[in-house]
Every structure is written in structure tokens, then in C-alpha cells.
ChimeraX commands (.cxc) that place a marker at each C-alpha (Angstrom):
marker #1 position -22.63,-43.09,1.76 radius 0.5
marker #1 position -22.71,-44.26,5.29 radius 0.5
marker #1 position -20.23,-43.69,8.07 radius 0.5
marker #1 position -19.87,-46.69,10.37 radius 0.5
marker #1 position -19.06,-46.25,14.00 radius 0.5
marker #1 position -18.86,-48.52,17.09 radius 0.5
marker #1 position -19.86,-47.28,20.48 radius 0.5
marker #1 position -17.65,-48.77,23.34 radius 0.5
marker #1 position -18.38,-48.59,26.89 radius 0.5
marker #1 position -15.51,-48.49,29.30 radius 0.5
marker #1 position -16.28,-48.86,33.01 radius 0.5
marker #1 position -13.56,-48.15,35.64 radius 0.5
marker #1 position -14.22,-49.34,39.21 radius 0.5
marker #1 position -12.76,-47.29,41.99 radius 0.5
marker #1 position -13.40,-48.13,45.68 radius 0.5
marker #1 position -15.61,-45.14,46.09 radius 0.5
marker #1 position -16.80,-44.22,42.73 radius 0.5
marker #1 position -17.80,-45.82,39.29 radius 0.5
marker #1 position -16.51,-43.84,36.27 radius 0.5
marker #1 position -18.14,-44.23,32.98 radius 0.5
marker #1 position -16.26,-43.29,29.89 radius 0.5
marker #1 position -17.75,-43.31,26.35 radius 0.5
marker #1 position -15.69,-43.20,23.28 radius 0.5
marker #1 position -16.45,-43.56,19.67 radius 0.5
marker #1 position -14.24,-45.29,17.18 radius 0.5
marker #1 position -14.91,-44.32,13.57 radius 0.5
marker #1 position -14.11,-46.77,10.79 radius 0.5
marker #1 position -11.98,-45.75,8.01 radius 0.5
marker #1 position -13.52,-43.31,5.61 radius 0.5
marker #1 position -12.42,-45.62,2.67 radius 0.5
marker #1 position -15.89,-46.79,1.74 radius 0.5
marker #1 position -16.60,-48.01,-1.65 radius 0.5
marker #1 position -18.09,-45.38,-4.02 radius 0.5
marker #1 position -20.36,-46.71,-6.60 radius 0.5
marker #1 position -22.55,-45.36,-9.48 radius 0.5
marker #1 position -24.67,-47.92,-11.38 radius 0.5
marker #1 position -24.37,-48.09,-15.18 radius 0.5
marker #1 position -27.03,-46.65,-17.38 radius 0.5
marker #1 position -27.55,-46.68,-21.14 radius 0.5
marker #1 position -25.48,-43.60,-21.49 radius 0.5
marker #1 position -23.16,-43.64,-18.43 radius 0.5
marker #1 position -20.68,-46.21,-17.24 radius 0.5
marker #1 position -20.54,-48.06,-13.98 radius 0.5
marker #1 position -18.13,-46.45,-11.58 radius 0.5
marker #1 position -16.51,-48.15,-8.68 radius 0.5
marker #1 position -13.91,-46.54,-6.42 radius 0.5
marker #1 position -12.45,-48.59,-3.88 radius 0.5
marker #1 position -9.88,-46.80,-1.96 radius 0.5
marker #1 position -9.01,-49.66,0.39 radius 0.5
marker #1 position -8.14,-51.95,-2.50 radius 0.5
marker #1 position -6.58,-49.07,-4.50 radius 0.5
marker #1 position -9.00,-49.64,-7.41 radius 0.5
marker #1 position -10.93,-47.50,-9.65 radius 0.5
marker #1 position -13.12,-49.03,-12.47 radius 0.5
marker #1 position -14.93,-47.40,-15.21 radius 0.5
marker #1 position -16.96,-49.77,-17.23 radius 0.5
marker #1 position -19.66,-49.66,-20.09 radius 0.5
marker #1 position -20.62,-46.83,-22.37 radius 0.5
marker #1 position -19.64,-43.28,-21.72 radius 0.5
marker #1 position -21.70,-40.77,-23.58 radius 0.5
marker #1 position -23.48,-38.55,-20.94 radius 0.5
marker #1 position -25.19,-35.43,-22.07 radius 0.5
marker #1 position -22.74,-33.29,-20.03 radius 0.5
marker #1 position -19.58,-35.30,-19.20 radius 0.5
marker #1 position -18.27,-32.53,-16.77 radius 0.5
marker #1 position -21.51,-32.70,-14.73 radius 0.5
marker #1 position -21.49,-36.50,-14.63 radius 0.5
marker #1 position -17.85,-36.96,-13.90 radius 0.5
marker #1 position -17.26,-34.02,-11.50 radius 0.5
marker #1 position -18.57,-35.84,-8.23 radius 0.5
marker #1 position -16.51,-38.87,-9.33 radius 0.5
marker #1 position -13.35,-36.78,-9.83 radius 0.5
marker #1 position -13.90,-35.14,-6.43 radius 0.5
marker #1 position -14.21,-38.49,-4.77 radius 0.5
marker #1 position -11.02,-39.68,-6.54 radius 0.5
marker #1 position -9.18,-36.52,-5.25 radius 0.5
marker #1 position -10.50,-37.02,-1.75 radius 0.5
marker #1 position -9.55,-40.77,-1.48 radius 0.5
marker #1 position -6.31,-40.72,-3.51 radius 0.5
marker #1 position -4.15,-40.29,-0.43 radius 0.5
marker #1 position -5.31,-43.57,1.17 radius 0.5
marker #1 position -3.04,-45.82,-0.93 radius 0.5
marker #1 position 0.40,-45.63,-2.47 radius 0.5
marker #1 position -0.70,-47.65,-5.44 radius 0.5
marker #1 position -3.87,-47.44,-7.65 radius 0.5
marker #1 position -5.12,-49.56,-10.54 radius 0.5
marker #1 position -7.37,-47.54,-12.88 radius 0.5
marker #1 position -9.26,-50.10,-14.91 radius 0.5
marker #1 position -11.12,-48.86,-18.02 radius 0.5
marker #1 position -13.45,-51.35,-19.66 radius 0.5
marker #1 position -15.28,-49.26,-22.09 radius 0.5
marker #1 position -17.50,-50.14,-25.01 radius 0.5
marker #1 position -17.88,-46.57,-26.36 radius 0.5
marker #1 position -16.47,-43.06,-25.30 radius 0.5
marker #1 position -17.79,-39.80,-26.66 radius 0.5
marker #1 position -15.53,-36.80,-27.14 radius 0.5
marker #1 position -16.24,-35.00,-23.90 radius 0.5
marker #1 position -15.88,-38.29,-21.87 radius 0.5
marker #1 position -12.59,-38.86,-23.53 radius 0.5
marker #1 position -11.35,-35.53,-22.31 radius 0.5
marker #1 position -12.42,-36.22,-18.66 radius 0.5
marker #1 position -10.82,-39.69,-18.80 radius 0.5
marker #1 position -7.63,-38.12,-19.91 radius 0.5
marker #1 position -7.89,-35.81,-16.88 radius 0.5
marker #1 position -8.21,-38.70,-14.47 radius 0.5
marker #1 position -4.97,-40.23,-15.91 radius 0.5
marker #1 position -3.26,-36.82,-15.70 radius 0.5
marker #1 position -4.25,-36.36,-12.09 radius 0.5
marker #1 position -2.53,-39.60,-11.13 radius 0.5
marker #1 position 0.37,-38.81,-13.17 radius 0.5
marker #1 position 0.78,-35.42,-11.48 radius 0.5
marker #1 position 0.17,-37.14,-8.00 radius 0.5
marker #1 position 2.98,-39.61,-8.83 radius 0.5
marker #1 position 5.40,-36.69,-9.58 radius 0.5
marker #1 position 4.26,-34.89,-6.48 radius 0.5
marker #1 position 4.16,-37.55,-3.73 radius 0.5
marker #1 position 5.28,-40.85,-5.27 radius 0.5
marker #1 position 1.79,-42.48,-5.49 radius 0.5
marker #1 position 2.09,-45.14,-8.13 radius 0.5
marker #1 position -0.53,-46.35,-10.45 radius 0.5
marker #1 position -1.29,-48.50,-13.40 radius 0.5
marker #1 position -3.89,-47.97,-16.20 radius 0.5
marker #1 position -5.45,-51.28,-17.25 radius 0.5
marker #1 position -7.12,-50.72,-20.63 radius 0.5
marker #1 position -9.60,-53.63,-21.27 radius 0.5
marker #1 position -11.19,-54.05,-24.63 radius 0.5
marker #1 position -13.07,-56.66,-26.55 radius 0.5
marker #1 position -11.06,-58.96,-28.82 radius 0.5
marker #1 position -12.54,-57.45,-32.08 radius 0.5
marker #1 position -12.95,-53.92,-31.00 radius 0.5
marker #1 position -10.07,-52.29,-32.63 radius 0.5
marker #1 position -11.46,-48.81,-32.08 radius 0.5
marker #1 position -11.27,-49.09,-28.32 radius 0.5
marker #1 position -7.89,-50.71,-28.40 radius 0.5
marker #1 position -6.63,-47.76,-30.48 radius 0.5
marker #1 position -8.23,-45.31,-28.03 radius 0.5
marker #1 position -6.17,-46.82,-25.19 radius 0.5
marker #1 position -3.05,-46.69,-27.42 radius 0.5
marker #1 position -3.63,-43.16,-28.30 radius 0.5
marker #1 position -3.72,-42.29,-24.54 radius 0.5
marker #1 position -0.59,-44.21,-23.90 radius 0.5
marker #1 position 1.23,-42.44,-26.71 radius 0.5
marker #1 position -0.05,-38.88,-25.89 radius 0.5
marker #1 position 0.46,-38.91,-22.07 radius 0.5
marker #1 position 3.94,-40.30,-21.80 radius 0.5
marker #1 position 5.09,-41.74,-18.67 radius 0.5
marker #1 position 1.76,-43.38,-17.80 radius 0.5
marker #1 position 2.09,-47.08,-17.24 radius 0.5
marker #1 position -0.47,-48.98,-19.37 radius 0.5
marker #1 position -1.45,-52.69,-19.44 radius 0.5
marker #1 position -3.69,-53.72,-22.38 radius 0.5
marker #1 position -6.12,-56.50,-21.69 radius 0.5
marker #1 position -8.02,-58.19,-24.48 radius 0.5
marker #1 position -11.17,-59.91,-23.29 radius 0.5
marker #1 position -13.94,-61.90,-25.00 radius 0.5
marker #1 position -16.69,-59.73,-23.44 radius 0.5
marker #1 position -16.74,-56.79,-21.38 radius 0.5
marker link #1:1,2 radius 0.2
marker link #1:2,3 radius 0.2
marker link #1:3,4 radius 0.2
marker link #1:4,5 radius 0.2
marker link #1:5,6 radius 0.2
marker link #1:6,7 radius 0.2
marker link #1:7,8 radius 0.2
marker link #1:8,9 radius 0.2
marker link #1:9,10 radius 0.2
marker link #1:10,11 radius 0.2
marker link #1:11,12 radius 0.2
marker link #1:12,13 radius 0.2
marker link #1:13,14 radius 0.2
marker link #1:14,15 radius 0.2
marker link #1:15,16 radius 0.2
marker link #1:16,17 radius 0.2
marker link #1:17,18 radius 0.2
marker link #1:18,19 radius 0.2
marker link #1:19,20 radius 0.2
marker link #1:20,21 radius 0.2
marker link #1:21,22 radius 0.2
marker link #1:22,23 radius 0.2
marker link #1:23,24 radius 0.2
marker link #1:24,25 radius 0.2
marker link #1:25,26 radius 0.2
marker link #1:26,27 radius 0.2
marker link #1:27,28 radius 0.2
marker link #1:28,29 radius 0.2
marker link #1:29,30 radius 0.2
marker link #1:30,31 radius 0.2
marker link #1:31,32 radius 0.2
marker link #1:32,33 radius 0.2
marker link #1:33,34 radius 0.2
marker link #1:34,35 radius 0.2
marker link #1:35,36 radius 0.2
marker link #1:36,37 radius 0.2
marker link #1:37,38 radius 0.2
marker link #1:38,39 radius 0.2
marker link #1:39,40 radius 0.2
marker link #1:40,41 radius 0.2
marker link #1:41,42 radius 0.2
marker link #1:42,43 radius 0.2
marker link #1:43,44 radius 0.2
marker link #1:44,45 radius 0.2
marker link #1:45,46 radius 0.2
marker link #1:46,47 radius 0.2
marker link #1:47,48 radius 0.2
marker link #1:48,49 radius 0.2
marker link #1:49,50 radius 0.2
marker link #1:50,51 radius 0.2
marker link #1:51,52 radius 0.2
marker link #1:52,53 radius 0.2
marker link #1:53,54 radius 0.2
marker link #1:54,55 radius 0.2
marker link #1:55,56 radius 0.2
marker link #1:56,57 radius 0.2
marker link #1:57,58 radius 0.2
marker link #1:58,59 radius 0.2
marker link #1:59,60 radius 0.2
marker link #1:60,61 radius 0.2
marker link #1:61,62 radius 0.2
marker link #1:62,63 radius 0.2
marker link #1:63,64 radius 0.2
marker link #1:64,65 radius 0.2
marker link #1:65,66 radius 0.2
marker link #1:66,67 radius 0.2
marker link #1:67,68 radius 0.2
marker link #1:68,69 radius 0.2
marker link #1:69,70 radius 0.2
marker link #1:70,71 radius 0.2
marker link #1:71,72 radius 0.2
marker link #1:72,73 radius 0.2
marker link #1:73,74 radius 0.2
marker link #1:74,75 radius 0.2
marker link #1:75,76 radius 0.2
marker link #1:76,77 radius 0.2
marker link #1:77,78 radius 0.2
marker link #1:78,79 radius 0.2
marker link #1:79,80 radius 0.2
marker link #1:80,81 radius 0.2
marker link #1:81,82 radius 0.2
marker link #1:82,83 radius 0.2
marker link #1:83,84 radius 0.2
marker link #1:84,85 radius 0.2
marker link #1:85,86 radius 0.2
marker link #1:86,87 radius 0.2
marker link #1:87,88 radius 0.2
marker link #1:88,89 radius 0.2
marker link #1:89,90 radius 0.2
marker link #1:90,91 radius 0.2
marker link #1:91,92 radius 0.2
marker link #1:92,93 radius 0.2
marker link #1:93,94 radius 0.2
marker link #1:94,95 radius 0.2
marker link #1:95,96 radius 0.2
marker link #1:96,97 radius 0.2
marker link #1:97,98 radius 0.2
marker link #1:98,99 radius 0.2
marker link #1:99,100 radius 0.2
marker link #1:100,101 radius 0.2
marker link #1:101,102 radius 0.2
marker link #1:102,103 radius 0.2
marker link #1:103,104 radius 0.2
marker link #1:104,105 radius 0.2
marker link #1:105,106 radius 0.2
marker link #1:106,107 radius 0.2
marker link #1:107,108 radius 0.2
marker link #1:108,109 radius 0.2
marker link #1:109,110 radius 0.2
marker link #1:110,111 radius 0.2
marker link #1:111,112 radius 0.2
marker link #1:112,113 radius 0.2
marker link #1:113,114 radius 0.2
marker link #1:114,115 radius 0.2
marker link #1:115,116 radius 0.2
marker link #1:116,117 radius 0.2
marker link #1:117,118 radius 0.2
marker link #1:118,119 radius 0.2
marker link #1:119,120 radius 0.2
marker link #1:120,121 radius 0.2
marker link #1:121,122 radius 0.2
marker link #1:122,123 radius 0.2
marker link #1:123,124 radius 0.2
marker link #1:124,125 radius 0.2
marker link #1:125,126 radius 0.2
marker link #1:126,127 radius 0.2
marker link #1:127,128 radius 0.2
marker link #1:128,129 radius 0.2
marker link #1:129,130 radius 0.2
marker link #1:130,131 radius 0.2
marker link #1:131,132 radius 0.2
marker link #1:132,133 radius 0.2
marker link #1:133,134 radius 0.2
marker link #1:134,135 radius 0.2
marker link #1:135,136 radius 0.2
marker link #1:136,137 radius 0.2
marker link #1:137,138 radius 0.2
marker link #1:138,139 radius 0.2
marker link #1:139,140 radius 0.2
marker link #1:140,141 radius 0.2
marker link #1:141,142 radius 0.2
marker link #1:142,143 radius 0.2
marker link #1:143,144 radius 0.2
marker link #1:144,145 radius 0.2
marker link #1:145,146 radius 0.2
marker link #1:146,147 radius 0.2
marker link #1:147,148 radius 0.2
marker link #1:148,149 radius 0.2
marker link #1:149,150 radius 0.2
marker link #1:150,151 radius 0.2
marker link #1:151,152 radius 0.2
marker link #1:152,153 radius 0.2
marker link #1:153,154 radius 0.2
marker link #1:154,155 radius 0.2
marker link #1:155,156 radius 0.2
marker link #1:156,157 radius 0.2
view
């Protein structure tokens, strides 16, 4: 990730002296965090400025904790930047260890809502004939009460 900054030069004229003042303005730290999709891992996009977290593709990494740890850390660091988040899952397949981590992401936002009022919505996208992925989303909805879900049927992910 890159931090953007602008250097500004301020010149003040005095009858006897010239004063130079330099100051740096740092841009917001709300840069987009992105991990490209692979055969075994989903594309991850975290856009704190838009309040959007997208997880798309197949999630079957060898070690889900190792794969998702930096993602969860980034979510935790940037979660205070907005008071509303959309968490969009567009998954083709989820293995058991990934399902557990996905659940913990939802639970994190549920706890955050109870702690400081940060609101969120889970958008669960699934292909029109993929009853298994629809059922996975419905299972999350039923087993984590109080989490707002929106189910979105699409032709193709």
C-alpha cells in the first residue's frame, strides 16, 4: 500500500525577512485493500471510504487462518472509518475452515454494532441454480441472529 502526501510550500513576506514554512498534508489512510483471486482463494476488496467489503470467488485455501488473518486485521483497522458497511459475499464454494472465518467476520461487525453503533448489511450473492450457496447464506442468517441479510440471486458471479 502507498501513502499519498502533498508537500505544500508557504511563503510569508516580512519587510525584513522571508519566512519559509513547510508542511505536509497526509491523505486519508482509507486506501483500497485488494487481494487478487486465485484458483483456491477469493478476490478480496476492502474499500473503507465506500464502506464496502467484497469477498468473491472460491474459498478453499490450504490454511484459512493464515490466508484470512491479514484481511481480518485490515478490516479491524479500517472499520472505524465509516458508520455503515456492506459486506458482500459472492462465493462459488467455501470449505469448512473458510466458513468459520467468514462467520467470524460477520460476528465482528455484529459485536461492533452493539459496541459503537456501526451498522452493516450482509449481501449474500449466489448464482440462480446454486441452491447450496443460497442455503449456506441462509444458514448464517439463522445461526447468527440479529445480522441483517440481503439475498441476491444472479445469473453469474
